[in-house]
N, C-alpha and C positions, 0 to 999 in steps of 0.2 A: 489594119488596125483592127482589133476586136474591143465590144462593147464592156464595160466594166459592169460585173456582176456584184451584188453585196451577198457577203455569206448568208445574210437572212433570207435571200430571195431562193436560195438553193435548198434541195431536200438532203438529210442526213445520208451519211454513206450507209448506213442501215437498210433505208429503204433499195438503194441500187443494188445492195448485196442480196436484195430479194430475188434477182435474175439472174441468169448463166449466159449472157450474150457470148459468142465467140468472133462476133463482128462488130463493125460500128453501126449499130443498127438506127437510122434515122427514116423510118418507114411506118409509124404508128398510123398514119393516114392508109395504109393498107391493111395491114393486122398489127395490134398490140403483141409485144413479147408475152409470152405466159409466165407468170411468176411460177418460182419453183413450189411453192404449195398448191397450185393452181394445177399443175401439171401432176403432182403428186394426188391431187383429189380424182383427176380424170384417170389415171392408172389404176386407181383403188377400185371405181367402178366395176373397171373394165375385169378387174383380176377377180371380183366378187361374181361378175357375170361369167367369167371364164369356170370357176370352180362351183359355181352354182347356188352361192349364197347371197346373190344381190335380190333384195327386196322391192318390188315396184311401188306398192303401196307407200312405202315410207317415203318416197319422192316428194308425196304432196307436202310434206311440211317445207322441204327445200325450195320447192316452187313458190310457197309462200313468202319464204324469206326472201327470194329473188325479187318478187313483186314489191315488196315492202321496201326493200333497197332500193329498187328502181323509182319508186315511189317519194321516197325521202328525198333522192337525188333533183326530182322534177317538180316536186309539189304536187303529187296526188297520192290518194290512199290506197291500199292494197286491192281494194274491192273495185278501184277504177283503172286497175292494170291488167292486162291480158298478155298471155305469152305466145310467141311463136318462133320461128326457125328464120323467118327472111322478112326483111323489110317490105318488099315489094307486094307478098301476100297480105302485109297488113296496110298497107295505103291501098291495095285493092279493095279492102273493106270500107275504106273511106268514100273510097271513087263508087263503088257500089251502090252506097247509099245515096247519092245523088239524084235527084229525078232528071228524067229526060231534057235535054235543051239548057240544063244548069250552065251558068257560065264559070270557067276556072281560069286563074292567073298563076303564072308560075316563071320563075326567073329562066333568062335564057341559059343553057350551058349546064343546068343543075343535072345531078346524076339521074340515070336513066330510070332508077326504082322509083322514084319520086314523080316522074314525067311519064313513063308510059302507064302506068294503071290507069290514068285520065283519058289520055290518046287512046288507048285500047279498048274503051268504051264505045267510042264511035258516034255517041249519040250526045255528046256535051261539047259545049261551044269553049274549046281552049286556046287561049293566046299565051305567047311569051315575052316577057319584057326584060330589059336589063336588069339586073340585080338591085344596082344602085338607084332605080326609079321605081321599086316595085311598089312602094307604098304611094307614091304620087300617080301609079297607073291604075290603082285602084277605083272601078266605077260603081255607080249606084245601083246597077244593074247585075253585079259580081256576086256568086253565090259562097265562093271558096277561095282564099288565097294559099298556097302550097309552097313551101320553100325549104330546102336544109338550112338551118342557122349557120353553120361553116360549110363552104363550097368544097365538094371534094377535089375538082380539077386545081383549084389554086389557092384554097384557103382562106377566101375573102369570109369577112363575117357580117352576116344580115343586121340590118337596123330593125332589131324585133320590136322595139317599143313602136317604132313608127309604123311598121306593117300591122300589127295589132290596132293599134288606134285608128288608121284607115279603114281597117276592115269592120272595127266596132260602127265607125260613122256612116257606114253604107248598109250596114245589115248583113254582111260576109262572116262567115267562120274562117278558121284558122288552122292548118296543119303544119307542125313543124317537124322535120326530119331532123334528130339529134345524133347521126350516127357518127359525125365528125366532129361532135360538140361534148356529149356528156362523158364525164371522165376526166376532164381538163378545164372545160370552160362552165361558169356559172351559168344553169339553166333551170334554176328553182322558180315556179311561178311565173313562167315567162307570159302568160294570160292567154295561151293558144287552146284553141276547142279540143284537139288531139295531138299528141308527139308521138313520133315514133322512132326506133332506133336498133341498131343491131347489138350484140355483145361482144364481137371479137376484136374491137377495134381499142378505142382510147378505155373500155371498161376491161379491157384484158383477159375477157373469157376465151373459150374455143368456139371454133366454128359451130352453128346450131342454136343459136338463143337470139331470141329479138323480143322488142316490148312494145305494145299499142297503149298508152294511157290517154284519159279522155276526162272531161267534165259527164256527170250523170246526164245533163241533158243532150251533149254533143253524142254520147253513145247511146243513146235511145233513138237516133237518127239510123244507126246503123243495123245492118242485117248479118247475123253470122253466114257468110257464103260458104263458109268451110265446116258447116257443124258436124263433129266427130263426139266420140264418146266422151271426151275429156271435159267436153262443153258442157256435159251434163248439170244438174241441179245437184246431184250425188255421183260423180262418176260410176263410183264402184257399185252403185245400187241401180243406176240408171243405163247401164250399158247395153242392156238387152231390152230396153222398152220400146214397144211400138209406138206409143204416143210421145210427142216431143215433150220434154220436159229440161228445158234448157236452164242454166245457171242463172240468176236474177241479177247479177253483176257483170263486170268485164269479163268473169271468167267464159261467158258462154260465146267469146270469140276465141278461146284457147284453141292452140292446137296441140295434140299429146306431146308434152315434152320430150326433147332427147336426153336420154339417162345422164350419160356421163358429162355431157356439154352441161346438162342443169346444173350437176353436182359441183362441178369444176367452178361454174359461173358465181354460184354462191360465194366460192372463196374469193374469186377474184372481186366482188362487189363489198365484201368486207375489208380488203385491203383498201381498196379506193376510199371507202369511207373512214377508215381509221386514220388515214394520211389527210382526208379532207380537200375537197375541191379549190378551195382559196388558195391553200400551200401548193397544190400541183399546178394551179393557173400561174402563181407567181414563178414557179420554178420554169414551165414550159416557156413562157413568155421571155424570161432571161435567157434562156439558152438560145431561141429563136432570134432574138434580138442582137445576141452576139454573132450569130450567124449573119443576119443581115447588115449588121456594121462592117463585118469581114469584107463582106460581098459590095460595100460600098452603097447600099440601100437604106433607106430611113427607117426608123424602127416603126413597129406595127402593132396590131391587136390579135394576132394568131400564132397559133404553135406550128403551123404550115409556112413554109417558104416555097415560092414557085419561081424559078429563074429560066431563060434561056441559057444553055450550054452547046458548046460545040459538040459532035458525035465523039470525037477522041475523049474529050472529058467523061462522058460516060461510061467508056471502056477503062480509062484511069482509075476511075472510082471502083469500078467493079473489080478492078485488078489489086486495088489497094483494100477490099473488103469493107468499102463503105456503101451500104445499102440503103439505096431511095426509090422513088420510082419515076417514071416518064409516064407525064398524064397531059392531056392536049397538047402535047408536041413540046413539053417543058418538064425541066427535072423538079421533082416535087420531093422537099426533104422536110421531115416533120419530127419535131422533139414531145419527147413524152418523161414520165417521171423515172425511167431508169436511164436518161441521158445524163451524161455530165458534160462539163468545158472541154474536156479532153476530147470527147467524141466531137465536138464541134470544130476546136481547132485542128482535128486530122482532116474532116472533110473540107476546110479553109484551106489546109497545104496542099491538098490533090487539086481542087478549085483553082488554085493561083499557081501552081506549078506551071 
């Protein structure tokens, strides 16, 4: 039996037509399908580079638009958004801003790009607790609570309101990783001091883009650990300076952008914004609940569904071109805006066969 889905919950066919899958792709938690216009933008950049007409200074305006788009999704201004290429590098900036001996609380089983930058310091007091008890575990001597809003392994959604309230009650700061959330889950004004995310999952961009955003006060606590030319006050004027003249806003944490990825990411952010997070959220949850109901599971609050399956089922899914992932020993299926009821029903047919 499958869940009833109202037509109002699903995105119009024109949205689905923006993609060109050749398989039943239920794997957005691994990477999002690249929309056709995004792939075209990436190819255009490479073509320009191939024939010598690409202008790297012109990318500055594209980077700014990416900052602005990410800021609109998360509740920060463009000047509070830094660009990079990997979440772990951006989390490391936050970890590097903590004093020796600082106390950090993390969820057990969170993605290592969130965990390891703090563990790698070696001089921090780091402890892990169950996600469901994260807010209750915050203590008066804690300095930072860090967590993924949506867990990579199984799609569980953190109680961000409770975590932020507990942290504020004890004088701790908050870092949220939005990599499995932004692009489908409402993350505007979560109340965190910093947020980070990659762009190639639910934001539908290519590999090579990532974002760090924070309040002015929280950003002032950090040091630019990888200060390069693009972090300069005026990158094209300060790139040969002997004296340190970093940007005064979040740009001082920038890494030099990956050209073709950034051009493509701008198109992807425009597409996500034009559809709207509320509409994508309703669509993804409706399909995920259709999947859960078909599997005999209760409805949930995540676009990610994690289940135990026999090894032969994994092979049957592969043979049927139903694409998911195996994480933490379980099958992980994830629904995004390019998926349809037919995708869910095909997966259920294979899993029930």
